[in-house]
N, C-alpha and C positions, 0 to 999 in steps of 0.2 A: 321440478320446481318446488321448493319447500322453504318454509320460514326459517328452519334451522337445519341446514344440511351442508355436508362437506362434499363438493363436487368430486365425482370419480374421475380419474384420469381418462381422457379421451383422445390423446394424441400419441403417435407412435413413440416407442422408446428410442434411445440413442442407437444409431446404426452400428455402433461398436459392439455387436453381439458376439457371443462365443462362436468360434469356428464351426462347432458341431451344429449350432442352430442355423447358421447361414447355409451349410451344406444340406440340411434337411429341407430347406425351402427351394431346392433345385431338383431337377430330374436327373436320372442316371445317365442320360445321353448328352448332357452338356447344354440343354436348352436353357434359355433365360429364365430367371426365377418367375414362377407363376403365382407367388404368394405376395399379396400386399394388403394393406388395411382395407381399402375400398372394396376389393374383390372378396375379401374374407367376409365382410359385412353383407355383401350382396348374396353370397352363397348361403350365409346363415339365415337371411330373410327367406330365401327360397325353401330351405329346410323347415323353417318355421311354418310356412304355408302348407307344406306337405305333411308334416308330422306333429306339429304343435310344440309348445315351449317345453313341456316335460321331456320330450324325446330329443330335444336339441342339446347335445353334449359336445364338449370340445373334441372328444374322440370321434364322434360321428361327423362333425364338421371337418376334421382333418381327413377322414376317409373320403368324404365327398370332394375334397380339394386335392386328393392324392398326395398328401404330404404327411410327415410324421406329426403326431399330436404336439410334441414339444415345439415344433416350429411356430405354432400359433401364438405361443407365449412371447414371441418376439414383439408382437403388437398388443396383445391383451394378457396382462398378468393374471387375470381371473375371468371367470365367466361373467361376473358382474360388469367388468370393463367392456366386454363384448356387448352385453345388453345395453350398456350406456351408449355405445356407438350405434347400435341398431335403433335405439330410441331417437337419437338425433336424426337419423334418416327418415323415420316415420313422419316427422313434421316438415319434411323438405318442401312440400307443395302448399303449405298452409298460407303462405304469403305470395303465391304465384300470380295473384291478380289484386287490384286495388279494392279497397272498401269504399263503395260508391255512395252509401246512404249518408245524408246530412245529419241524421239523428245518431247521437253517441250510443244510445242503448241498442239500436239496431246494429251498429257496427260491432259492438261488444258481443251481441248474440251471434252475429255472423262468424266471428272468430271462434266462439264455442262450437258452433256447428261444424266448422272446418276441422277443428281438432277431433271431434267425434268421428267425422268421416275418415280422417287420416288413420285413426286407431282401428276403426272397423275394417279398413282396407287390408289389414294383415290378420291372419289367424293369431289369436292371443295377443293382439297388438296392445291392448290396455295393460295386460300383465307384463309385457316387455317394458312398457314405459314407466309403470309404477315403481317409484323408489329409485330411479336411476339418476336423476338430477344432472343431466348432460349440460355441458357448458359450451356446446358448439354453436355455430352461427344460426342454425335453424331454430334451435330451442331458445336461445337468447333473443333472436329476432322476433319470435312469436311472443315471448314474454314482454319484450319492449313494446310491441304493438298493443298488447292488452293494456299495459300501464299508460301508454301514450294516448289511447282513446280516452281514458278517464282523466288524465292530467289536462288534456286539451278541453275537456268538458268542464273543468274547474275543480275537480276533486283534489284534495290534498295528496301529497306523496304517500302519506301513511295510509289513507283510505284507499288510494289507487292500488297500492301494493297488496293490501289485505283483500281487496275485491278481486284482483288478479288471481291470488291464491284460491279464493273461493270458487271462481269460475273454473279454474283448472281442476280443483278437487271434485267439484260437482260433475264435471264432464268425464273425468277419469273414473270416478266411482260408478256413475251410471253406465259407462261403456263396459267396465269390468262385469257388472251384473248382466248386461245385455249379451255380451259374448258368452258368458257362462250359461245363460238360459238357452241361447241358440244352440250351443254345442251339446247341451244336455237334453235337448228336445228328443222325445221318442225313446229315451233310454231309461225311463222311470227313475231318473236321478233326482237330486234335490230340486231341480227347476221344473219338474213335471207338474203341470197345472192340475192334472187329475188327482194327484196326491193331496193338493191343497183343497180341492173341492170335496174330496172324501173326508178330510179331517175337520172341515168347518161345517158343523151342523147348526141349523138355525136356532135350535133350542138352547145350545150352549154358547154360541157366538153369533148372536143376532145381528150385530152391527157389521161384522166381517161378512156374514152371509149376504147382506144387501150390497156389499162392495165387491163381491166375487167377480162379477163381469169385468171390472177394471183390473182387479188384482191378478187375474189369470189371463189378461189380454196380452197378446204378443205384439201389439202396436207400440213398439219401443220408441218410435219417433214421436208419437203423441205424448208418451210419458216424459220424454226428454224436453219437449217444448213446454209442457205444463210446468215442470220444475224450473226451466229457464225463465219462464214468464214470472213466476213467483220471485225469483232472485232479482230480476230487473225491476219489478214493482217495488221491492224493498229498497233498491238503490235510488229509484226516483223519489221515494219518500224521504230517504236520507238527504238527497240533494247535494250538489257540489258545494263544498265548503262546510258541510254539516259535520257534526261529531258522530263517529261510529258508535255502534251499540256498546253500551257499557263504558264509554269514554266521556260522557257528558259530565 
């Protein structure tokens, strides 16, 4: 979801594929084709959990499905198209139950929490989702729910749209950092809190030193809830029908 993006194709291409590609999607014993878009995405998500996004290649996916690599391009012209389809599946359960709170801000917060949970459910889920701009029913349904909560509360269409972008960007950015920190834990990588503790000396960075317990905390849920609370307080201050920042 982006303010200025061109959605990537997420639907299968025309069935009139070259004969070589159709043959590649079948086995040598004449069994029915075992390659379709839904199963390809399912296997790709399994590989994602097993090996991570960097190791997920079209060739490796083809090997896992026991087909030629070229057969995958019948459904996904590029890896980005595959990631877009995977991103669509990531949000599949975000609207599986109703939003019961009568308060619009709590409903908005609940949608943000559901998105974070959905992205965390898959290894590198946030990296898969970032920049894909899927236009499937799950992604558009989630975006519609975000905007709908705000419009029903009385926000203008413009403020509702920008708020929805802000909620998605905050949730996505936080989850990107959270997954990077979790996966880098214990490897002395950039997310290693001991490196930060060693670098922040009280004499040179007195303010950072006092904040180290929070800055090195792995309570990511608390970090997320604090940021979400700040965002919601700003929205309440703006109020339905108000002018957005810089538009007065």
